[in-house]
Structure formats: C-alpha cells, structure tokens
Biopython code that builds the backbone (N, CA, C, O; Angstrom):
import numpy as np
from Bio.PDB.StructureBuilder import StructureBuilder

atoms = [
    (1, "MET", "N", (-0.196, 22.177, -10.069)),
    (1, "MET", "CA", (-0.929, 22.397, -8.848)),
    (1, "MET", "C", (-0.753, 23.860, -8.451)),
    (1, "MET", "O", (0.355, 24.393, -8.517)),
    (2, "SER", "N", (-1.826, 24.499, -8.046)),
    (2, "SER", "CA", (-1.750, 25.900, -7.679)),
    (2, "SER", "C", (-1.380, 26.051, -6.208)),
    (2, "SER", "O", (-1.510, 25.105, -5.432)),
    (3, "GLU", "N", (-0.924, 27.227, -5.831)),
    (3, "GLU", "CA", (-0.556, 27.503, -4.450)),
    (3, "GLU", "C", (-1.786, 27.514, -3.551)),
    (3, "GLU", "O", (-1.664, 27.266, -2.352)),
    (4, "LYS", "N", (-2.970, 27.796, -4.098)),
    (4, "LYS", "CA", (-4.187, 27.868, -3.309)),
    (4, "LYS", "C", (-4.673, 26.475, -2.900)),
    (4, "LYS", "O", (-5.329, 26.330, -1.869)),
    (5, "ASN", "N", (-4.362, 25.462, -3.690)),
    (5, "ASN", "CA", (-4.832, 24.105, -3.434)),
    (5, "ASN", "C", (-3.631, 23.186, -3.240)),
    (5, "ASN", "O", (-3.116, 22.636, -4.213)),
    (6, "PRO", "N", (-3.171, 23.009, -1.986)),
    (6, "PRO", "CA", (-1.971, 22.211, -1.753)),
    (6, "PRO", "C", (-2.225, 20.699, -1.729)),
    (6, "PRO", "O", (-1.307, 19.931, -1.441)),
    (7, "GLY", "N", (-3.439, 20.266, -2.021)),
    (7, "GLY", "CA", (-3.770, 18.839, -1.989)),
    (7, "GLY", "C", (-3.232, 18.104, -3.197)),
    (7, "GLY", "O", (-2.440, 18.640, -3.971)),
    (8, "LEU", "N", (-3.669, 16.883, -3.344)),
    (8, "LEU", "CA", (-3.237, 16.049, -4.461)),
    (8, "LEU", "C", (-3.902, 16.489, -5.757)),
    (8, "LEU", "O", (-5.036, 16.968, -5.761)),
    (9, "SER", "N", (-3.177, 16.319, -6.852)),
    (9, "SER", "CA", (-3.749, 16.620, -8.160)),
    (9, "SER", "C", (-4.697, 15.498, -8.546)),
    (9, "SER", "O", (-4.694, 14.437, -7.921)),
    (10, "ALA", "N", (-5.498, 15.721, -9.559)),
    (10, "ALA", "CA", (-6.441, 14.701, -10.032)),
    (10, "ALA", "C", (-5.686, 13.450, -10.476)),
    (10, "ALA", "O", (-6.144, 12.331, -10.244)),
    (11, "GLU", "N", (-4.541, 13.638, -11.107)),
    (11, "GLU", "CA", (-3.730, 12.502, -11.560)),
    (11, "GLU", "C", (-3.205, 11.701, -10.372)),
    (11, "GLU", "O", (-3.194, 10.470, -10.409)),
    (12, "GLU", "N", (-2.770, 12.391, -9.319)),
    (12, "GLU", "CA", (-2.272, 11.714, -8.125)),
    (12, "GLU", "C", (-3.402, 10.959, -7.411)),
    (12, "GLU", "O", (-3.205, 9.845, -6.927)),
    (13, "LYS", "N", (-4.569, 11.570, -7.353)),
    (13, "LYS", "CA", (-5.727, 10.915, -6.735)),
    (13, "LYS", "C", (-6.101, 9.649, -7.495)),
    (13, "LYS", "O", (-6.399, 8.619, -6.889)),
    (14, "ALA", "N", (-6.085, 9.728, -8.819)),
    (14, "ALA", "CA", (-6.416, 8.570, -9.648)),
    (14, "ALA", "C", (-5.394, 7.460, -9.443)),
    (14, "ALA", "O", (-5.761, 6.286, -9.381)),
    (15, "ALA", "N", (-4.117, 7.817, -9.335)),
    (15, "ALA", "CA", (-3.073, 6.815, -9.117)),
    (15, "ALA", "C", (-3.227, 6.157, -7.749)),
    (15, "ALA", "O", (-3.059, 4.945, -7.618)),
    (16, "ALA", "N", (-3.545, 6.948, -6.737)),
    (16, "ALA", "CA", (-3.744, 6.400, -5.397)),
    (16, "ALA", "C", (-4.949, 5.467, -5.370)),
    (16, "ALA", "O", (-4.912, 4.418, -4.726)),
    (17, "LYS", "N", (-6.008, 5.844, -6.060)),
    (17, "LYS", "CA", (-7.213, 5.018, -6.120)),
    (17, "LYS", "C", (-6.921, 3.698, -6.835)),
    (17, "LYS", "O", (-7.381, 2.642, -6.402)),
    (18, "ALA", "N", (-6.163, 3.758, -7.919)),
    (18, "ALA", "CA", (-5.808, 2.548, -8.665)),
    (18, "ALA", "C", (-4.936, 1.633, -7.816)),
    (18, "ALA", "O", (-5.121, 0.416, -7.829)),
    (19, "ARG", "N", (-3.989, 2.204, -7.080)),
    (19, "ARG", "CA", (-3.107, 1.403, -6.228)),
    (19, "ARG", "C", (-3.903, 0.738, -5.107)),
    (19, "ARG", "O", (-3.658, -0.422, -4.776)),
    (20, "ALA", "N", (-4.846, 1.460, -4.527)),
    (20, "ALA", "CA", (-5.690, 0.887, -3.476)),
    (20, "ALA", "C", (-6.490, -0.295, -4.019)),
    (20, "ALA", "O", (-6.651, -1.305, -3.335)),
    (21, "ALA", "N", (-6.985, -0.169, -5.236)),
    (21, "ALA", "CA", (-7.734, -1.265, -5.857)),
    (21, "ALA", "C", (-6.822, -2.470, -6.086)),
    (21, "ALA", "O", (-7.241, -3.611, -5.889)),
    (22, "GLU", "N", (-5.579, -2.223, -6.500)),
    (22, "GLU", "CA", (-4.615, -3.312, -6.686)),
    (22, "GLU", "C", (-4.354, -4.032, -5.373)),
    (22, "GLU", "O", (-4.300, -5.261, -5.338)),
    (23, "LEU", "N", (-4.191, -3.275, -4.291)),
    (23, "LEU", "CA", (-3.925, -3.873, -2.990)),
    (23, "LEU", "C", (-5.116, -4.696, -2.495)),
    (23, "LEU", "O", (-4.936, -5.765, -1.911)),
    (24, "ARG", "N", (-6.324, -4.199, -2.728)),
    (24, "ARG", "CA", (-7.526, -4.952, -2.331)),
    (24, "ARG", "C", (-7.611, -6.260, -3.113)),
    (24, "ARG", "O", (-7.929, -7.304, -2.543)),
    (25, "ALA", "N", (-7.329, -6.208, -4.410)),
    (25, "ALA", "CA", (-7.387, -7.413, -5.249)),
    (25, "ALA", "C", (-6.326, -8.418, -4.809)),
    (25, "ALA", "O", (-6.590, -9.619, -4.765)),
    (26, "GLU", "N", (-5.143, -7.940, -4.487)),
    (26, "GLU", "CA", (-4.070, -8.821, -4.035)),
    (26, "GLU", "C", (-4.442, -9.484, -2.702)),
    (26, "GLU", "O", (-4.197, -10.676, -2.512)),
    (27, "ALA", "N", (-5.021, -8.728, -1.799)),
    (27, "ALA", "CA", (-5.429, -9.276, -0.502)),
    (27, "ALA", "C", (-6.516, -10.331, -0.690)),
    (27, "ALA", "O", (-6.517, -11.358, -0.011)),
    (28, "LYS", "N", (-7.438, -10.074, -1.612)),
    (28, "LYS", "CA", (-8.512, -11.043, -1.874)),
    (28, "LYS", "C", (-7.941, -12.331, -2.450)),
    (28, "LYS", "O", (-8.358, -13.422, -2.060)),
    (29, "ARG", "N", (-6.988, -12.215, -3.377)),
    (29, "ARG", "CA", (-6.359, -13.408, -3.951)),
    (29, "ARG", "C", (-5.643, -14.215, -2.870)),
    (29, "ARG", "O", (-5.726, -15.443, -2.858)),
    (30, "ALA", "N", (-4.948, -13.539, -1.973)),
    (30, "ALA", "CA", (-4.230, -14.222, -0.900)),
    (30, "ALA", "C", (-5.217, -14.916, 0.033)),
    (30, "ALA", "O", (-4.986, -16.048, 0.457)),
    (31, "LYS", "N", (-6.311, -14.238, 0.350)),
    (31, "LYS", "CA", (-7.323, -14.819, 1.232)),
    (31, "LYS", "C", (-7.943, -16.059, 0.582)),
    (31, "LYS", "O", (-8.124, -17.086, 1.237)),
    (32, "ASP", "N", (-8.263, -15.954, -0.703)),
    (32, "ASP", "CA", (-8.852, -17.088, -1.421)),
    (32, "ASP", "C", (-7.880, -18.264, -1.474)),
    (32, "ASP", "O", (-8.294, -19.415, -1.334)),
    (33, "ALA", "N", (-6.595, -17.986, -1.676)),
    (33, "ALA", "CA", (-5.588, -19.048, -1.735)),
    (33, "ALA", "C", (-5.449, -19.721, -0.369)),
    (33, "ALA", "O", (-5.325, -20.943, -0.284)),
    (34, "ASP", "N", (-5.471, -18.919, 0.698)),
    (34, "ASP", "CA", (-5.383, -19.488, 2.045)),
    (34, "ASP", "C", (-6.589, -20.368, 2.332)),
    (34, "ASP", "O", (-6.456, -21.439, 2.923)),
    (35, "LYS", "N", (-7.753, -19.920, 1.916)),
    (35, "LYS", "CA", (-8.975, -20.700, 2.147)),
    (35, "LYS", "C", (-8.915, -22.020, 1.380)),
    (35, "LYS", "O", (-9.277, -23.067, 1.916)),
    (36, "ALA", "N", (-8.467, -21.973, 0.149)),
    (36, "ALA", "CA", (-8.363, -23.185, -0.670)),
    (36, "ALA", "C", (-7.356, -24.154, -0.057)),
    (36, "ALA", "O", (-7.592, -25.362, -0.045)),
    (37, "ALA", "N", (-6.251, -23.646, 0.444)),
    (37, "ALA", "CA", (-5.245, -24.505, 1.059)),
    (37, "ALA", "C", (-5.792, -25.156, 2.324)),
    (37, "ALA", "O", (-5.541, -26.335, 2.575)),
    (38, "ALA", "N", (-6.533, -24.401, 3.114)),
    (38, "ALA", "CA", (-7.122, -24.948, 4.337)),
    (38, "ALA", "C", (-8.158, -26.023, 4.011)),
    (38, "ALA", "O", (-8.220, -27.053, 4.682)),
    (39, "GLU", "N", (-8.963, -25.783, 2.992)),
    (39, "GLU", "CA", (-9.959, -26.783, 2.587)),
    (39, "GLU", "C", (-9.288, -28.053, 2.076)),
    (39, "GLU", "O", (-9.743, -29.159, 2.366)),
    (40, "ALA", "N", (-8.214, -27.895, 1.320)),
    (40, "ALA", "CA", (-7.489, -29.061, 0.806)),
    (40, "ALA", "C", (-6.901, -29.862, 1.969)),
    (40, "ALA", "O", (-6.943, -31.092, 1.967)),
    (41, "GLN", "N", (-6.358, -29.163, 2.951)),
    (41, "GLN", "CA", (-5.788, -29.859, 4.116)),
    (41, "GLN", "C", (-6.895, -30.572, 4.894)),
    (41, "GLN", "O", (-6.694, -31.696, 5.352)),
    (42, "ASP", "N", (-8.045, -29.946, 5.047)),
    (42, "ASP", "CA", (-9.179, -30.596, 5.715)),
    (42, "ASP", "C", (-9.589, -31.866, 4.984)),
    (42, "ASP", "O", (-9.879, -32.884, 5.612)),
    (43, "ASN", "N", (-9.612, -31.805, 3.657)),
    (43, "ASN", "CA", (-9.959, -32.983, 2.856)),
    (43, "ASN", "C", (-8.939, -34.105, 3.044)),
    (43, "ASN", "O", (-9.311, -35.269, 3.188)),
    (44, "ARG", "N", (-7.654, -33.750, 3.042)),
    (44, "ARG", "CA", (-6.601, -34.754, 3.249)),
    (44, "ARG", "C", (-6.733, -35.382, 4.640)),
    (44, "ARG", "O", (-6.583, -36.593, 4.800)),
    (45, "ASP", "N", (-7.012, -34.554, 5.629)),
    (45, "ASP", "CA", (-7.180, -35.067, 7.000)),
    (45, "ASP", "C", (-8.369, -36.010, 7.091)),
    (45, "ASP", "O", (-8.296, -37.039, 7.763)),
    (46, "ALA", "N", (-9.471, -35.665, 6.415)),
    (46, "ALA", "CA", (-10.659, -36.505, 6.449)),
    (46, "ALA", "C", (-10.385, -37.847, 5.785)),
    (46, "ALA", "O", (-10.806, -38.887, 6.291)),
    (47, "ILE", "N", (-9.690, -37.832, 4.666)),
    (47, "ILE", "CA", (-9.368, -39.072, 3.960)),
    (47, "ILE", "C", (-8.416, -39.916, 4.808)),
    (47, "ILE", "O", (-8.553, -41.137, 4.887)),
    (48, "GLU", "N", (-7.464, -39.256, 5.430)),
    (48, "GLU", "CA", (-6.483, -39.951, 6.251)),
    (48, "GLU", "C", (-7.131, -40.639, 7.449)),
    (48, "GLU", "O", (-6.682, -41.703, 7.875)),
    (49, "SER", "N", (-8.176, -40.039, 7.986)),
    (49, "SER", "CA", (-8.817, -40.602, 9.172)),
    (49, "SER", "C", (-9.768, -41.759, 8.841)),
    (49, "SER", "O", (-10.284, -42.415, 9.746)),
    (50, "MET", "N", (-9.993, -42.006, 7.569)),
    (50, "MET", "CA", (-10.906, -43.095, 7.165)),
    (50, "MET", "C", (-10.272, -44.434, 7.355)),
    (50, "MET", "O", (-10.893, -45.457, 7.068)),
]
sb = StructureBuilder()
sb.init_structure("model")
sb.init_model(0)
sb.init_chain("A")
sb.init_seg("    ")
for serial, (resi, resn, name, xyz) in enumerate(atoms, 1):
    if name == "N":
        sb.init_residue(resn, " ", resi, " ")
    sb.init_atom(name, np.array(xyz, "f"), 0.0, 1.0, " ", f" {name:<3s}", serial, name[0])
structure = sb.get_structure()
C-alpha cells in the first residue's frame, strides 16, 4: 500500500466482501431455520387441536 492511498488494498477489500457474503448467507440460513421451526410448531398445534 502506498502512502498516497491509505485505504484498503484490493486484497483486503476482496476479503471484506467475501466475509460480508458469508454473514449474509449465515443470516439467511438462520432465518430459514427459524421459519421452518415455526411452521412445524404451527402444524403440531393444528394437529393437537383436532
């Protein structure tokens, strides 16, 4: 990195972008799992009330 450009290097930017993508994917997986668990509980409740 040169003294004129104190920002992130291209390699650092790429690593940050990759990490952000990992975090988004992890959040999506957690959200999907929570939704599936809620749907399963709703199904159990519906069967139980029959």
